[in-house]
C-alpha beads as a LAMMPS data file, in Angstrom:
LAMMPS data file: protein, C-alpha beads

116 atoms
115 bonds

1 atom types
1 bond types

-500.0 500.0 xlo xhi
-500.0 500.0 ylo yhi
-500.0 500.0 zlo zhi

Masses

1 110.0

Atoms # bond

1 1 1 -0.173 -0.048 -0.073
2 1 1 1.151 3.456 -0.820
3 1 1 -0.150 6.704 0.747
4 1 1 0.340 10.055 -0.849
5 1 1 -0.999 13.273 -1.934
6 1 1 -1.692 13.972 -5.774
7 1 1 0.619 16.593 -7.018
8 1 1 1.080 18.594 -10.520
9 1 1 3.066 16.595 -13.237
10 1 1 3.836 17.538 -16.800
11 1 1 0.646 16.493 -18.228
12 1 1 2.134 13.947 -20.366
13 1 1 -0.617 11.234 -19.625
14 1 1 -3.531 13.675 -20.018
15 1 1 -1.926 14.933 -23.592
16 1 1 -2.153 11.087 -24.597
17 1 1 -5.744 10.854 -23.231
18 1 1 -4.969 8.659 -20.078
19 1 1 -4.328 11.363 -17.392
20 1 1 -2.541 10.066 -14.535
21 1 1 -2.414 11.087 -10.745
22 1 1 1.123 11.910 -9.862
23 1 1 1.606 10.760 -6.291
24 1 1 4.034 12.277 -3.751
25 1 1 4.335 9.321 -1.375
26 1 1 4.387 9.631 2.404
27 1 1 7.078 6.862 2.492
28 1 1 9.621 5.626 -0.098
29 1 1 8.199 3.081 -2.255
30 1 1 9.867 -0.315 -2.498
31 1 1 8.101 -1.565 -5.679
32 1 1 10.073 -2.270 -8.441
33 1 1 9.540 -0.302 -11.798
34 1 1 6.771 -1.426 -13.854
35 1 1 2.806 -1.158 -14.438
36 1 1 0.688 -2.514 -11.968
37 1 1 -3.151 -3.153 -11.606
38 1 1 -4.274 -1.439 -8.367
39 1 1 -7.098 0.008 -6.338
40 1 1 -6.993 3.585 -5.416
41 1 1 -9.019 4.765 -2.467
42 1 1 -9.820 8.306 -2.228
43 1 1 -11.707 8.892 1.209
44 1 1 -14.149 5.724 1.341
45 1 1 -14.410 5.353 -2.504
46 1 1 -12.402 2.908 -4.270
47 1 1 -11.348 3.147 -7.907
48 1 1 -9.919 0.554 -10.210
49 1 1 -6.459 1.725 -11.567
50 1 1 -3.412 1.272 -13.646
51 1 1 -0.434 2.204 -11.284
52 1 1 3.163 3.121 -12.878
53 1 1 6.237 3.170 -11.101
54 1 1 9.500 4.313 -12.477
55 1 1 11.329 6.631 -14.617
56 1 1 8.672 8.576 -16.974
57 1 1 9.561 10.377 -20.238
58 1 1 13.208 10.885 -19.240
59 1 1 12.042 13.564 -16.918
60 1 1 11.409 12.011 -13.526
61 1 1 13.958 9.416 -12.352
62 1 1 11.423 7.602 -10.166
63 1 1 7.630 8.523 -10.254
64 1 1 4.480 6.942 -8.998
65 1 1 1.596 7.543 -11.340
66 1 1 -1.959 6.242 -11.119
67 1 1 -4.489 6.299 -14.082
68 1 1 -8.015 5.776 -12.536
69 1 1 -10.285 3.648 -14.915
70 1 1 -13.676 5.170 -15.862
71 1 1 -12.925 8.331 -13.674
72 1 1 -13.131 12.001 -14.485
73 1 1 -12.253 14.770 -11.918
74 1 1 -9.769 16.798 -10.351
75 1 1 -7.562 15.121 -7.868
76 1 1 -4.784 17.568 -7.097
77 1 1 -3.893 17.854 -3.548
78 1 1 -6.170 15.034 -2.482
79 1 1 -4.889 12.203 -0.376
80 1 1 -5.080 8.892 -1.616
81 1 1 -4.142 5.264 -0.874
82 1 1 -3.061 2.869 -3.446
83 1 1 -3.423 -0.920 -2.961
84 1 1 -1.120 -2.660 -5.511
85 1 1 -2.341 -6.140 -6.663
86 1 1 -0.040 -7.646 -9.665
87 1 1 2.303 -6.283 -12.049
88 1 1 0.774 -6.143 -15.655
89 1 1 4.076 -5.455 -17.643
90 1 1 7.524 -3.642 -17.290
91 1 1 8.221 -0.202 -18.563
92 1 1 9.238 0.379 -22.087
93 1 1 10.484 3.332 -24.533
94 1 1 8.769 3.883 -27.661
95 1 1 9.604 5.746 -30.868
96 1 1 5.999 7.374 -31.231
97 1 1 2.962 8.236 -29.032
98 1 1 0.987 5.873 -31.030
99 1 1 3.031 2.900 -30.035
100 1 1 2.776 4.183 -26.463
101 1 1 -0.879 4.569 -26.683
102 1 1 -1.255 0.976 -27.946
103 1 1 0.687 -0.319 -24.988
104 1 1 -1.290 1.802 -22.381
105 1 1 -4.492 0.220 -24.016
106 1 1 -3.123 -3.214 -23.503
107 1 1 -1.957 -2.440 -20.072
108 1 1 -5.402 -1.176 -19.328
109 1 1 -7.105 -4.286 -20.577
110 1 1 -4.752 -6.670 -18.521
111 1 1 -5.571 -4.594 -15.455
112 1 1 -9.165 -4.640 -15.948
113 1 1 -9.071 -8.624 -16.166
114 1 1 -7.160 -8.602 -13.050
115 1 1 -9.402 -6.355 -10.969
116 1 1 -12.522 -8.081 -12.008

Bonds

1 1 1 2
2 1 2 3
3 1 3 4
4 1 4 5
5 1 5 6
6 1 6 7
7 1 7 8
8 1 8 9
9 1 9 10
10 1 10 11
11 1 11 12
12 1 12 13
13 1 13 14
14 1 14 15
15 1 15 16
16 1 16 17
17 1 17 18
18 1 18 19
19 1 19 20
20 1 20 21
21 1 21 22
22 1 22 23
23 1 23 24
24 1 24 25
25 1 25 26
26 1 26 27
27 1 27 28
28 1 28 29
29 1 29 30
30 1 30 31
31 1 31 32
32 1 32 33
33 1 33 34
34 1 34 35
35 1 35 36
36 1 36 37
37 1 37 38
38 1 38 39
39 1 39 40
40 1 40 41
41 1 41 42
42 1 42 43
43 1 43 44
44 1 44 45
45 1 45 46
46 1 46 47
47 1 47 48
48 1 48 49
49 1 49 50
50 1 50 51
51 1 51 52
52 1 52 53
53 1 53 54
54 1 54 55
55 1 55 56
56 1 56 57
57 1 57 58
58 1 58 59
59 1 59 60
60 1 60 61
61 1 61 62
62 1 62 63
63 1 63 64
64 1 64 65
65 1 65 66
66 1 66 67
67 1 67 68
68 1 68 69
69 1 69 70
70 1 70 71
71 1 71 72
72 1 72 73
73 1 73 74
74 1 74 75
75 1 75 76
76 1 76 77
77 1 77 78
78 1 78 79
79 1 79 80
80 1 80 81
81 1 81 82
82 1 82 83
83 1 83 84
84 1 84 85
85 1 85 86
86 1 86 87
87 1 87 88
88 1 88 89
89 1 89 90
90 1 90 91
91 1 91 92
92 1 92 93
93 1 93 94
94 1 94 95
95 1 95 96
96 1 96 97
97 1 97 98
98 1 98 99
99 1 99 100
100 1 100 101
101 1 101 102
102 1 102 103
103 1 103 104
104 1 104 105
105 1 105 106
106 1 106 107
107 1 107 108
108 1 108 109
109 1 109 110
110 1 110 111
111 1 111 112
112 1 112 113
113 1 113 114
114 1 114 115
115 1 115 116
């Protein structure tokens, strides 16, 4: 479990159509880099999510980001808890946004299956 607050990122995920909550954790995470199926709790509400751990876009050496499935809204400043279930895939580099979007879609599909 990871507890933290949502902070502003660079908007890379949102620009691709998959906004993420960038998380400033209360404690250092011990998760290895990769993409995970997770639940994110905001107060008493639980949302299914894809949780990304690791270097993002050559900008952040180690970041924690959650894409909440079927969610719209503003999470900046919100406290949340991430419950990590299973690793979906590793992180990869892509030559184009199109290739990255295909990978994101595949990771979301796998996460949905895990979180059924």
